[in-house]
C-alpha positions as CSV (number, residue, x, y, z in Angstrom):
1,X,8.6,7.9,-21.2
2,X,8.0,11.5,-22.2
3,X,5.0,10.5,-24.4
4,X,3.4,8.9,-21.3
5,X,3.7,12.0,-19.2
6,X,0.4,13.3,-17.8
7,X,-0.8,16.8,-18.6
8,X,-2.6,16.9,-15.3
9,X,-0.9,17.8,-12.0
10,X,-3.3,15.8,-9.9
11,X,-1.4,13.7,-7.4
12,X,-2.9,10.3,-8.5
13,X,-1.8,11.1,-12.1
14,X,1.7,11.9,-10.9
15,X,2.2,8.8,-8.8
16,X,2.7,6.7,-12.0
17,X,6.2,8.2,-12.1
18,X,7.2,6.2,-8.9
19,X,8.3,3.2,-10.9
20,X,9.9,5.3,-13.6
21,X,12.0,7.2,-11.1
22,X,13.3,3.9,-9.7
23,X,13.5,1.6,-12.7
24,X,14.5,4.2,-15.4
25,X,15.7,7.2,-13.6
26,X,17.7,8.8,-16.4
27,X,14.6,8.6,-18.7
28,X,12.3,9.9,-16.0
29,X,14.3,13.0,-15.0
30,X,13.3,15.2,-18.0
31,X,9.6,14.4,-17.5
32,X,9.8,15.1,-13.8
33,X,11.8,18.3,-14.3
34,X,9.3,19.6,-16.9
35,X,6.3,18.8,-14.7
36,X,8.0,20.5,-11.7
37,X,8.4,23.7,-13.7
38,X,4.7,23.5,-14.6
39,X,3.7,23.0,-11.0
40,X,5.9,26.0,-9.9
41,X,4.4,28.2,-12.6
42,X,0.8,27.3,-11.6
43,X,1.6,27.7,-7.9
44,X,0.5,24.1,-7.2
45,X,2.5,23.4,-4.0
46,X,1.2,19.9,-3.4
47,X,2.3,18.8,-6.9
48,X,5.6,20.7,-6.5
49,X,6.3,18.8,-3.3
50,X,5.6,15.4,-4.8
51,X,7.6,16.2,-7.9
52,X,10.6,17.3,-5.8
53,X,10.4,14.0,-3.9
54,X,10.3,12.1,-7.2
55,X,13.2,14.2,-8.6
56,X,15.2,13.3,-5.5
57,X,14.3,9.7,-5.9
58,X,15.4,9.7,-9.6
59,X,18.7,11.3,-8.7
60,X,19.1,8.9,-5.9
61,X,18.9,6.0,-8.3
62,X,21.0,7.8,-10.9
63,X,23.9,7.7,-8.4
64,X,23.8,11.4,-7.5
65,X,23.3,11.2,-3.7
66,X,24.3,14.7,-2.8
67,X,21.9,16.2,-5.3
68,X,19.2,13.8,-4.2
69,X,19.7,14.7,-0.5
70,X,19.3,18.5,-1.3
71,X,16.1,17.9,-3.2
72,X,14.6,15.5,-0.6
73,X,15.5,18.0,2.2
74,X,13.6,20.7,0.2
75,X,10.7,18.4,-0.3
76,X,10.6,17.7,3.4
77,X,10.7,21.4,4.2
78,X,7.8,22.0,1.8
79,X,5.7,19.2,3.4
80,X,5.5,21.2,6.6
81,X,2.9,19.6,8.9
82,X,1.2,17.6,6.2
83,X,1.8,13.9,7.3
84,X,1.3,12.3,3.9
85,X,3.7,14.7,2.1
86,X,6.2,14.4,5.0
87,X,6.0,10.6,5.0
88,X,6.6,10.6,1.2
89,X,9.8,12.6,1.5
90,X,11.0,10.7,4.6
91,X,10.6,7.4,2.8
92,X,13.0,8.5,0.2
93,X,15.4,9.9,2.7
94,X,15.5,6.5,4.4
95,X,16.1,5.0,1.0
96,X,19.0,7.4,0.6
97,X,20.5,5.9,3.8
98,X,19.8,2.3,2.7
99,X,21.3,2.8,-0.8
100,X,24.0,5.3,-0.2
101,X,24.6,5.3,3.6
102,X,23.6,8.9,4.4
103,X,23.4,9.3,8.2
104,X,23.0,13.0,9.0
105,X,19.4,13.0,10.3
106,X,18.7,9.2,10.3
107,X,17.3,8.9,13.8
108,X,14.9,11.8,13.6
109,X,13.8,10.7,10.1
110,X,13.2,7.2,11.2
111,X,11.1,8.2,14.2
112,X,9.0,10.6,12.2
113,X,8.3,8.2,9.4
114,X,7.4,5.5,12.0
115,X,4.7,8.0,13.1
116,X,3.6,9.2,9.7
117,X,3.6,5.9,7.6
118,X,-0.1,5.4,8.2
119,X,-0.8,8.7,6.4
120,X,0.3,7.3,3.1
121,X,-2.9,6.4,1.2
122,X,-1.3,4.9,-1.9
123,X,-0.4,1.3,-1.3
124,X,2.8,1.4,-3.4
125,X,4.1,4.3,-1.2
126,X,3.1,2.7,2.1
127,X,4.7,-0.7,1.3
128,X,7.9,1.1,0.2
129,X,8.0,3.1,3.4
130,X,7.6,-0.1,5.5
131,X,10.4,-1.8,3.5
132,X,12.8,1.2,4.1
133,X,12.0,1.2,7.8
134,X,13.0,-2.4,7.7
135,X,16.2,-1.5,5.8
136,X,17.3,1.0,8.5
137,X,16.7,-1.6,11.3
138,X,18.6,-4.2,9.2
139,X,21.7,-1.9,8.9
140,X,21.4,-1.2,12.6
141,X,21.5,-4.9,13.2
142,X,18.0,-5.0,14.7
143,X,16.9,-8.0,12.6
144,X,13.8,-8.8,14.6
145,X,12.4,-5.3,14.1
146,X,13.4,-5.4,10.4
147,X,11.5,-8.7,10.0
148,X,8.4,-7.3,11.6
149,X,8.4,-4.3,9.2
150,X,8.9,-6.7,6.2
151,X,6.1,-9.0,7.3
152,X,3.8,-6.0,7.7
153,X,4.7,-4.7,4.2
154,X,4.1,-8.1,2.7
155,X,0.7,-8.6,4.3
156,X,-0.4,-5.2,3.2
157,X,0.8,-5.6,-0.4
158,X,-0.9,-9.0,-0.7
159,X,-4.2,-7.6,0.7
160,X,-4.1,-4.9,-2.0
161,X,-2.9,-7.3,-4.7
162,X,0.3,-5.3,-5.1
163,X,2.4,-8.2,-6.1
164,X,5.6,-6.2,-6.9
165,X,5.5,-4.8,-3.4
166,X,4.8,-8.2,-1.9
167,X,7.8,-9.6,-3.9
168,X,10.1,-6.9,-2.6
169,X,9.1,-7.4,1.0
170,X,9.5,-11.2,0.6
171,X,12.9,-10.7,-0.9
172,X,13.9,-8.5,2.0
173,X,12.9,-11.2,4.4
174,X,15.1,-13.6,2.5
175,X,18.0,-11.0,2.7
176,X,17.7,-10.9,6.5
177,X,17.8,-14.7,6.6
178,X,20.8,-14.7,4.3
179,X,22.8,-12.4,6.6
180,X,21.8,-14.6,9.6
181,X,23.2,-17.6,7.8
182,X,19.8,-19.3,7.3
183,X,20.4,-20.1,3.6
184,X,17.6,-22.6,3.1
185,X,15.1,-20.0,4.3
186,X,16.8,-17.3,2.3
187,X,16.6,-19.2,-0.9
188,X,13.0,-20.2,-0.3
189,X,11.9,-16.6,0.3
190,X,13.8,-15.4,-2.8
191,X,12.1,-18.0,-5.0
192,X,8.8,-17.0,-3.5
193,X,9.6,-13.4,-4.4
194,X,10.2,-14.5,-8.0
195,X,6.9,-16.4,-8.0
196,X,5.1,-13.3,-6.7
197,X,6.6,-10.5,-8.8
198,X,8.4,-12.2,-11.6
199,X,12.1,-11.9,-12.5
200,X,13.8,-8.9,-10.8
201,X,17.5,-8.1,-10.7
202,X,17.7,-7.6,-6.9
203,X,15.9,-11.0,-6.2
204,X,18.1,-13.0,-8.6
205,X,21.2,-11.2,-7.2
206,X,20.2,-12.5,-3.7
207,X,19.8,-16.0,-5.1
208,X,23.3,-15.8,-6.5
209,X,24.7,-14.5,-3.1
210,X,23.0,-17.4,-1.3
211,X,24.5,-19.9,-3.8
212,X,27.9,-18.3,-3.3
213,X,27.6,-18.7,0.5
214,X,26.8,-22.4,-0.1
215,X,30.0,-22.9,-2.1
216,X,28.1,-23.1,-5.5
217,X,30.4,-20.4,-6.9
218,X,30.0,-21.3,-10.6
219,X,26.2,-21.2,-10.4
220,X,26.4,-17.8,-8.6
221,X,28.8,-16.4,-11.3
222,X,26.5,-17.5,-14.1
223,X,23.7,-15.5,-12.5
224,X,25.8,-12.4,-11.8
225,X,27.3,-12.5,-15.3
226,X,23.9,-12.7,-16.9
227,X,22.6,-9.8,-14.9
228,X,25.6,-7.6,-15.4
229,X,25.5,-8.1,-19.2
230,X,22.2,-6.3,-19.3
231,X,24.0,-3.1,-17.9
232,X,26.2,-0.7,-19.7
233,X,28.9,1.6,-18.4
234,X,27.7,5.1,-17.8
235,X,24.1,4.2,-17.2
236,X,24.2,2.2,-14.0
237,X,21.6,2.6,-11.3
238,X,22.1,1.6,-7.7
239,X,20.8,-2.0,-8.3
240,X,23.3,-2.4,-11.1
241,X,26.0,-1.1,-8.9
242,X,25.2,-3.6,-6.1
243,X,25.1,-6.4,-8.6
244,X,28.5,-5.4,-10.0
245,X,30.0,-5.2,-6.5
246,X,28.7,-8.7,-5.7
247,X,29.9,-10.1,-9.0
248,X,33.4,-8.7,-8.5
249,X,33.6,-10.1,-4.9
250,X,32.5,-13.6,-6.2
251,X,35.1,-13.5,-8.9
252,X,37.8,-12.7,-6.2
253,X,36.6,-15.5,-3.9
254,X,36.7,-17.9,-6.9
255,X,40.4,-17.0,-7.4
256,X,39.7,-14.9,-10.5
257,X,41.5,-11.9,-9.3
258,X,42.4,-10.2,-12.6
259,X,38.8,-10.6,-13.8
260,X,37.5,-9.0,-10.6
261,X,39.7,-6.0,-11.1
262,X,38.9,-5.9,-14.8
263,X,35.1,-5.8,-14.4
264,X,35.2,-3.0,-11.9
265,X,37.5,-1.0,-14.2
266,X,35.4,-1.8,-17.3
267,X,32.4,-0.2,-15.7
268,X,34.3,2.7,-14.3
269,X,32.9,2.5,-10.8
270,X,36.1,2.7,-8.8
271,X,35.2,6.2,-7.6
272,X,31.4,5.9,-7.6
273,X,29.8,8.5,-5.4
274,X,27.7,5.8,-3.7
275,X,29.8,5.3,-0.6
276,X,28.4,1.9,0.6
277,X,29.1,0.4,-2.9
278,X,32.4,2.2,-3.1
279,X,33.5,0.7,0.2
280,X,32.6,-2.8,-1.0
281,X,34.3,-2.4,-4.3
282,X,37.5,-1.0,-2.7
283,X,37.6,-4.0,-0.4
284,X,37.4,-6.4,-3.4
285,X,40.1,-4.4,-5.2
286,X,42.3,-4.5,-2.1
287,X,42.0,-8.3,-1.7
288,X,42.5,-8.9,-5.5
289,X,45.6,-6.7,-5.7
290,X,47.0,-8.4,-2.5
291,X,46.5,-11.8,-4.0
292,X,48.3,-10.7,-7.2
293,X,51.3,-9.4,-5.1
294,X,50.6,-5.7,-5.4
295,X,50.8,-4.5,-1.8
296,X,50.7,-0.8,-2.4
297,X,47.5,-0.9,-4.5
298,X,46.0,-3.3,-2.0
299,X,46.9,-1.1,1.0
300,X,45.4,2.0,-0.7
301,X,42.1,0.3,-1.4
302,X,41.9,-1.4,2.0
303,X,42.5,1.9,3.7
304,X,39.9,3.7,1.6
305,X,37.3,1.0,2.3
306,X,37.9,1.2,6.1
307,X,37.6,5.0,6.0
308,X,34.2,4.8,4.2
309,X,32.8,2.2,6.6
310,X,34.0,4.3,9.6
311,X,32.2,7.3,8.1
312,X,29.0,5.2,7.6
313,X,29.2,4.0,11.2
314,X,28.3,0.5,10.2
315,X,29.3,-2.7,12.0
316,X,30.5,-5.9,10.5
317,X,31.0,-4.9,6.9
318,X,34.3,-3.2,8.0
319,X,35.7,-6.5,9.3
320,X,36.7,-7.8,5.8
321,X,38.9,-4.9,4.8
322,X,40.4,-4.8,8.3
323,X,41.4,-8.4,8.1
324,X,42.7,-7.9,4.5
325,X,44.9,-5.0,5.7
326,X,46.0,-7.0,8.8
327,X,47.3,-9.9,6.5
328,X,48.9,-7.4,4.2
329,X,50.9,-5.8,7.1
330,X,52.1,-9.2,8.6
331,X,55.6,-9.0,7.3
332,X,56.0,-5.2,7.2
333,X,54.6,-4.3,10.6
334,X,53.1,-7.1,12.8
335,X,52.0,-4.6,15.4
336,X,49.9,-2.7,12.9
337,X,48.5,-6.0,11.7
338,X,47.7,-7.0,15.3
339,X,45.8,-3.8,15.9
340,X,43.7,-4.3,12.8
341,X,43.0,-7.9,13.6
342,X,42.1,-7.2,17.2
343,X,39.7,-4.5,16.1
344,X,38.0,-6.8,13.6
345,X,37.5,-9.5,16.3
346,X,36.1,-7.0,18.8
347,X,33.4,-6.1,16.3
348,X,32.3,-9.8,16.3
349,X,31.7,-10.2,20.0
350,X,27.9,-10.5,19.8
351,X,26.5,-14.1,19.6
352,X,24.6,-13.2,16.4
353,X,27.7,-11.9,14.7
354,X,28.8,-13.5,11.4
355,X,30.7,-16.6,12.4
356,X,32.5,-16.9,9.0
357,X,34.0,-13.5,9.7
358,X,34.9,-14.6,13.2
359,X,36.7,-17.7,11.9
360,X,38.7,-15.7,9.5
361,X,39.6,-13.2,12.3
362,X,40.8,-16.0,14.5
363,X,42.9,-17.4,11.6
364,X,44.5,-14.0,10.9
365,X,45.2,-13.4,14.6
366,X,47.0,-16.8,14.8
367,X,49.2,-15.8,11.9
368,X,49.8,-12.3,13.4
369,X,50.9,-13.8,16.7
370,X,53.1,-16.3,15.0
371,X,54.8,-13.4,13.0
372,X,55.4,-11.6,16.4
373,X,56.8,-14.8,18.0
374,X,53.9,-15.3,20.4
375,X,53.5,-19.0,19.6
376,X,51.4,-19.9,22.6
377,X,48.9,-17.1,21.6
378,X,49.2,-18.2,18.0
379,X,48.4,-21.8,18.9
380,X,45.4,-20.8,21.0
381,X,43.9,-18.7,18.2
382,X,44.6,-21.5,15.7
383,X,42.8,-24.1,17.9
384,X,39.8,-21.8,18.2
385,X,39.9,-21.2,14.5
386,X,40.0,-25.0,13.8
387,X,37.2,-25.7,16.1
388,X,35.0,-23.0,14.8
389,X,35.8,-23.8,11.2
390,X,35.0,-27.5,11.7
391,X,31.7,-26.4,13.2
392,X,31.1,-24.1,10.2
393,X,32.0,-26.9,7.8
394,X,29.4,-29.2,9.4
395,X,26.9,-26.4,9.4
396,X,27.7,-25.7,5.7
397,X,27.0,-29.4,4.9
398,X,23.8,-29.3,6.8
399,X,22.8,-26.0,5.1
400,X,23.5,-27.5,1.7
401,X,21.3,-30.5,2.5
402,X,18.6,-28.2,3.9
403,X,18.8,-26.0,0.8
404,X,18.6,-29.0,-1.5
405,X,15.5,-30.2,0.4
406,X,14.0,-26.7,0.4
407,X,14.5,-26.4,-3.3
408,X,12.8,-29.8,-3.9
409,X,10.0,-28.8,-1.5
410,X,9.6,-25.4,-3.2
411,X,9.5,-27.0,-6.7
412,X,7.1,-29.6,-5.4
413,X,4.8,-26.9,-3.9
414,X,5.0,-24.9,-7.2
415,X,4.2,-28.0,-9.2
416,X,1.2,-28.8,-6.9
417,X,0.1,-25.2,-7.2
418,X,0.4,-25.3,-11.0
419,X,-1.6,-28.5,-11.1
420,X,-4.2,-27.0,-8.8
421,X,-4.4,-23.8,-10.9
422,X,-4.7,-25.9,-14.0
423,X,-7.3,-28.1,-12.5
424,X,-9.1,-25.1,-11.0
425,X,-9.0,-23.3,-14.4
426,X,-10.4,-26.4,-16.1
427,X,-13.0,-26.8,-13.4
428,X,-13.9,-23.1,-13.7
429,X,-14.2,-23.5,-17.4
430,X,-16.4,-26.5,-17.0
431,X,-18.5,-24.8,-14.3
432,X,-18.8,-21.7,-16.6
433,X,-19.9,-23.9,-19.5
434,X,-22.4,-25.7,-17.3
435,X,-23.5,-22.4,-15.9
436,X,-24.0,-21.0,-19.4
437,X,-26.0,-24.1,-20.4
438,X,-28.1,-23.8,-17.3
439,X,-28.6,-20.1,-17.9
440,X,-29.7,-20.9,-21.4
441,X,-32.1,-23.6,-20.2
442,X,-33.4,-21.3,-17.5
443,X,-33.9,-18.5,-20.0
444,X,-35.6,-20.9,-22.5
445,X,-37.8,-22.3,-19.8
446,X,-38.6,-18.8,-18.5
447,X,-39.6,-17.8,-22.0
448,X,-41.7,-20.9,-22.4
449,X,-43.4,-20.2,-19.1
450,X,-44.0,-16.6,-20.0
451,X,-45.5,-17.7,-23.3
452,X,-47.6,-20.3,-21.5
453,X,-48.8,-17.7,-19.0
454,X,-49.6,-15.3,-21.8
455,X,-51.4,-18.1,-23.7
456,X,-53.3,-19.1,-20.5
457,X,-54.3,-15.5,-19.9
458,X,-55.5,-15.2,-23.5
459,X,-57.1,-18.6,-23.3
460,X,-59.1,-17.6,-20.2
461,X,-60.1,-14.2,-21.6
462,X,-61.1,-15.7,-24.9
463,X,-63.0,-18.5,-23.2
464,X,-64.9,-16.0,-21.2
465,X,-65.5,-13.8,-24.2
466,X,-66.7,-16.6,-26.6
467,X,-68.8,-18.4,-24.0
468,X,-70.4,-15.1,-22.8
469,X,-72.1,-14.4,-26.2
470,X,-74.0,-17.7,-26.6
471,X,-74.8,-17.7,-22.9
472,X,-76.3,-14.3,-23.2
473,X,-78.4,-15.6,-26.2
474,X,-79.5,-18.5,-24.1
475,X,-80.5,-16.3,-21.2
476,X,-82.3,-13.9,-23.6
477,X,-84.3,-16.6,-25.3
478,X,-85.1,-18.1,-21.9
479,X,-86.5,-14.8,-20.6
480,X,-88.7,-14.5,-23.7
481,X,-90.0,-18.0,-23.2
482,X,-91.6,-16.9,-20.0
483,X,-93.5,-14.0,-21.5
484,X,-94.3,-15.1,-25.0
485,X,-97.4,-17.0,-26.1
486,X,-96.9,-20.8,-26.7
487,X,-97.0,-20.6,-30.5
488,X,-94.0,-18.3,-30.5
489,X,-91.9,-20.3,-28.0
490,X,-90.7,-22.9,-30.5
491,X,-88.5,-20.4,-32.4
492,X,-86.8,-19.2,-29.2
493,X,-86.3,-22.8,-28.1
494,X,-84.5,-23.4,-31.4
495,X,-82.3,-20.4,-30.6
496,X,-81.4,-21.8,-27.2
497,X,-80.5,-25.2,-28.7
498,X,-78.3,-23.6,-31.3
499,X,-76.4,-21.5,-28.7
500,X,-76.0,-24.6,-26.5
501,X,-74.7,-26.5,-29.5
502,X,-72.2,-23.8,-30.2
503,X,-70.9,-23.9,-26.6
504,X,-70.7,-27.7,-26.8
505,X,-68.7,-27.5,-30.0
506,X,-66.4,-24.9,-28.5
507,X,-65.8,-27.0,-25.4
508,X,-65.1,-30.1,-27.5
509,X,-62.6,-28.2,-29.5
510,X,-60.8,-27.0,-26.4
511,X,-60.6,-30.5,-25.0
512,X,-59.1,-31.7,-28.3
513,X,-56.6,-28.9,-28.2
514,X,-55.6,-29.7,-24.6
515,X,-55.2,-33.4,-25.4
516,X,-52.9,-32.7,-28.4
517,X,-50.8,-30.4,-26.2
518,X,-50.3,-33.2,-23.7
519,X,-49.2,-35.9,-26.2
520,X,-45.4,-36.5,-26.6
521,X,-43.8,-36.0,-30.0
522,X,-41.9,-38.6,-32.0
523,X,-39.0,-37.8,-34.3
524,X,-38.6,-39.8,-37.5
525,X,-38.4,-39.0,-41.2
526,X,-41.7,-37.7,-42.6
527,X,-42.2,-37.3,-46.4
528,X,-44.3,-34.1,-46.6
529,X,-45.4,-34.7,-50.2
530,X,-47.5,-37.8,-49.2
531,X,-48.6,-36.1,-46.0
532,X,-49.9,-33.0,-47.7
533,X,-51.7,-35.0,-50.3
534,X,-53.4,-37.2,-47.7
535,X,-54.5,-34.1,-45.7
536,X,-56.0,-32.6,-48.8
537,X,-57.9,-35.7,-49.6
538,X,-59.4,-35.8,-46.1
539,X,-60.6,-32.2,-46.4
540,X,-62.3,-32.9,-49.7
541,X,-62.7,-29.2,-50.5
542,X,-64.4,-29.8,-53.8
543,X,-63.6,-28.6,-57.3
544,X,-63.9,-24.9,-56.6
545,X,-60.4,-24.8,-54.9
546,X,-57.3,-26.2,-56.6
547,X,-54.2,-27.6,-54.8
548,X,-50.8,-27.0,-56.5
549,X,-47.7,-28.7,-54.8
550,X,-44.1,-28.3,-55.8
551,X,-41.3,-30.7,-54.7
552,X,-41.6,-31.2,-51.0
553,X,-38.9,-32.5,-48.6
554,X,-38.6,-35.2,-46.0
555,X,-38.4,-33.7,-42.6
556,X,-37.8,-35.0,-39.1
557,X,-40.8,-35.0,-36.8
558,X,-44.0,-36.6,-35.6
559,X,-46.1,-37.7,-38.6
560,X,-49.5,-37.4,-36.8
561,X,-48.7,-34.0,-35.3
562,X,-47.4,-32.7,-38.7
563,X,-50.5,-34.1,-40.4
564,X,-52.6,-31.9,-38.1
565,X,-50.4,-28.9,-38.9
566,X,-50.9,-29.2,-42.7
567,X,-54.5,-30.2,-42.4
568,X,-55.2,-27.0,-40.4
569,X,-53.1,-24.9,-42.8
570,X,-54.9,-26.3,-45.9
571,X,-58.3,-26.0,-44.2
572,X,-57.5,-22.4,-43.3
573,X,-56.3,-21.6,-46.9
574,X,-59.4,-23.3,-48.4
575,X,-61.8,-21.7,-46.1
576,X,-60.5,-18.2,-46.9
577,X,-60.2,-18.8,-50.7
578,X,-63.5,-20.5,-51.4
579,X,-65.9,-18.5,-53.4
580,X,-63.2,-16.5,-55.2
581,X,-62.7,-16.9,-58.9
582,X,-59.6,-19.1,-59.6
583,X,-59.2,-20.1,-56.0
584,X,-56.2,-22.2,-55.4
585,X,-53.7,-23.3,-52.7
586,X,-50.0,-23.6,-53.5
587,X,-47.5,-25.6,-51.3
588,X,-43.8,-25.2,-52.0
589,X,-40.5,-25.6,-50.0
590,X,-37.0,-24.1,-49.8
591,X,-33.9,-24.9,-47.7
592,X,-32.6,-22.2,-45.3
593,X,-29.7,-22.8,-42.8
594,X,-30.4,-26.5,-42.5
595,X,-34.1,-26.1,-42.0
596,X,-36.8,-26.8,-44.6
597,X,-39.3,-23.9,-45.0
598,X,-42.7,-24.9,-46.3
599,X,-45.0,-22.2,-47.6
600,X,-48.8,-22.7,-47.8
601,X,-50.1,-19.9,-50.0
602,X,-53.7,-19.0,-50.9
603,X,-55.3,-16.2,-53.0
604,X,-58.1,-15.6,-50.6
605,X,-59.3,-12.6,-48.6
606,X,-55.9,-12.0,-46.9
607,X,-55.6,-10.1,-43.6
608,X,-54.2,-6.9,-42.0
609,X,-50.4,-7.4,-41.5
610,X,-50.7,-5.9,-38.0
611,X,-52.9,-8.8,-37.0
612,X,-50.3,-11.5,-38.1
613,X,-49.2,-12.4,-34.6
614,X,-52.7,-12.7,-33.2
615,X,-53.6,-15.4,-35.7
616,X,-51.7,-18.1,-33.8
617,X,-53.5,-17.4,-30.5
618,X,-56.3,-19.6,-29.3
619,X,-59.8,-18.3,-30.5
620,X,-58.1,-15.7,-32.8
621,X,-59.9,-15.2,-36.1
622,X,-60.0,-12.7,-38.9
623,X,-61.7,-9.4,-38.2
624,X,-65.5,-9.3,-37.6
625,X,-67.6,-9.1,-40.6
626,X,-65.8,-11.9,-42.5
627,X,-68.2,-14.8,-42.8
628,X,-65.8,-17.7,-42.1
629,X,-66.7,-20.0,-39.2
630,X,-64.3,-21.6,-36.8
631,X,-62.9,-21.5,-33.2
632,X,-59.4,-20.2,-34.0
633,X,-57.9,-23.4,-32.6
634,X,-56.4,-24.6,-35.8
635,X,-53.6,-22.0,-36.2
636,X,-52.9,-22.2,-32.4
637,X,-52.4,-25.9,-33.0
638,X,-50.0,-25.2,-35.9
639,X,-47.9,-22.8,-33.8
640,X,-47.8,-25.2,-30.8
641,X,-46.7,-28.3,-32.9
642,X,-44.1,-26.5,-35.0
643,X,-42.5,-24.8,-32.0
644,X,-42.3,-28.3,-30.3
645,X,-40.4,-29.5,-33.4
646,X,-37.8,-26.8,-32.9
647,X,-39.2,-24.9,-35.9
648,X,-40.8,-21.5,-36.5
649,X,-44.0,-20.2,-37.9
650,X,-44.6,-16.8,-39.6
651,X,-47.2,-15.4,-42.0
652,X,-47.6,-12.7,-44.6
653,X,-50.7,-11.3,-46.1
654,X,-52.6,-8.2,-47.2
655,X,-56.3,-7.6,-47.3
656,X,-57.7,-8.9,-50.6
657,X,-54.4,-10.3,-51.7
658,X,-54.3,-13.7,-50.1
659,X,-52.0,-15.0,-47.4
660,X,-48.9,-17.2,-47.0
661,X,-48.0,-19.3,-44.0
662,X,-44.3,-20.3,-43.6
663,X,-43.4,-23.3,-41.5
664,X,-39.8,-24.2,-40.8
665,X,-39.0,-27.8,-39.8
666,X,-35.7,-29.7,-39.3
667,X,-34.4,-31.5,-42.4
668,X,-34.0,-35.3,-42.3
669,X,-30.3,-36.3,-42.8
670,X,-29.4,-37.1,-46.4
671,X,-32.9,-36.4,-47.8
672,X,-33.8,-34.4,-50.9
673,X,-37.0,-32.8,-52.2
674,X,-39.6,-35.2,-53.4
675,X,-41.4,-35.1,-56.7
676,X,-44.1,-32.4,-57.2
677,X,-47.8,-33.2,-57.4
678,X,-51.1,-31.4,-58.2
679,X,-54.7,-32.0,-57.3
């Protein structure tokens, strides 16, 4: 915790301590205290106010309510008229009431926070404030208003993807339904809270309480026991304390009175400073001691519990110790017992009051009146008790059925949601894969179109350039024919015919190039050794250029198109080597990453390496001044055919040192290099 402390006192950096102050208050206290001293030394009042609030929050959860109240009051004083700072401190003061039962300034604090809650800009703080406004209304028995606050908190948390806050608000909605006796709804909301925020002690505790109310005591005890085993004496926070109180009460109601007393004493919480929890624990201790025949201990704890509840000015919680004390006083002082029982029943007059409490109150009053000899009164209360209890039993059976159906429906909904999430995840994966494939195809097609556009532009420019020169010659000779004497016209007419022949040759070549481009390619095994030898024979270059071939492979491709490739490469090599001493063309092959790379090497004039890429464009030739003829269509054909086979073409050369052309082609499955040949 200390290692994670920020060095900055900026408010966003400090808000990370919110969870620490609640979940691990003892660990958070040294960090908060150190940062508070730093803020005071720097005169940073905004940070000081926030840290005071966090310090009060940590002490609140460390079961030090008096110290927490002092610090929160100081934080509220420092806030002055700043609505956000004021709302921050007021939120924790209301939490102090919800957790510990502080009441001094409750009404004023509630009204002020109701006005200021909108000033909280951090979603975690605003959701917490709404939850604690709901908590105040819940303890004041205004359940409708409490539900409204919780629903608002849940909606806000979900809109901001604050799942822990949404889970807390959902759990609080379940708590309200639990106290209203709507156990199916209570359990559904608690399970939804688990689905939203994951396992949390307060949520699992509410599930256990609901199971206890439905008579599933052993299931409830299993949950309480598992939760309490993660706690240790001396380091309890308020959630641990609530869980311990509920565990002890469940043990008592299951008839395990000694165990209920033992667990409270083991954790040393009999005199906890948290009054709301102390009242509940003393009530459990009173009932357990009474059941074990220890009236003096029982009376002491019942009396203490009643005094605390009176001080907290809360309603129905006091009914249980009042009825316990009334039963305890039956034989010793029936009048005192009657007073306690009548007071308990008077607190249950409202229609929405807890009917289980009312049933027990009627039962105790029937026994009290019988002890006093008022048998008619005793009979009347007994009949009311039997009628109400029969109604409660029917209601409990209906609730158990509703809960079972609700659990099945929740599990079904979760299973459907899991299936949908899985299917959606798979669908998203498939869509992503298809999208990637489409992107790759679009990118490839775009590159092809860009290359085609570039080639078309080069084609158009080259066509214009190469046709312009013979056309200018034609026009020049034609102009001269008009002015020259007849005996000189024959020479210029010959020039015109040569230029027209050159243009005709160029256009025929372009048509052949276009036709080759439009023909589809086949894919079958092609032995390159035979193909190269055949292309060389067709060229008939003569004895002044020698062909040397090494072992050549079998590749996959279109035989006719590949014959064109190697005929053009051999023609290009022969053309640029002829006339040089020892002229020869070498063809060899190698295997690289599943592709055969065939090299056609000559020892001719070579070329400038910077011109390498231009050689494969239509009409490209070696630099001017070199005496080789040709349209530049041959290497363009090579490039086009090899790319269509999924291969690649590159070239290397230097002026006067010859050139090498490398063609990569897909290997035929299971084929090896053929035998070498020479010509």
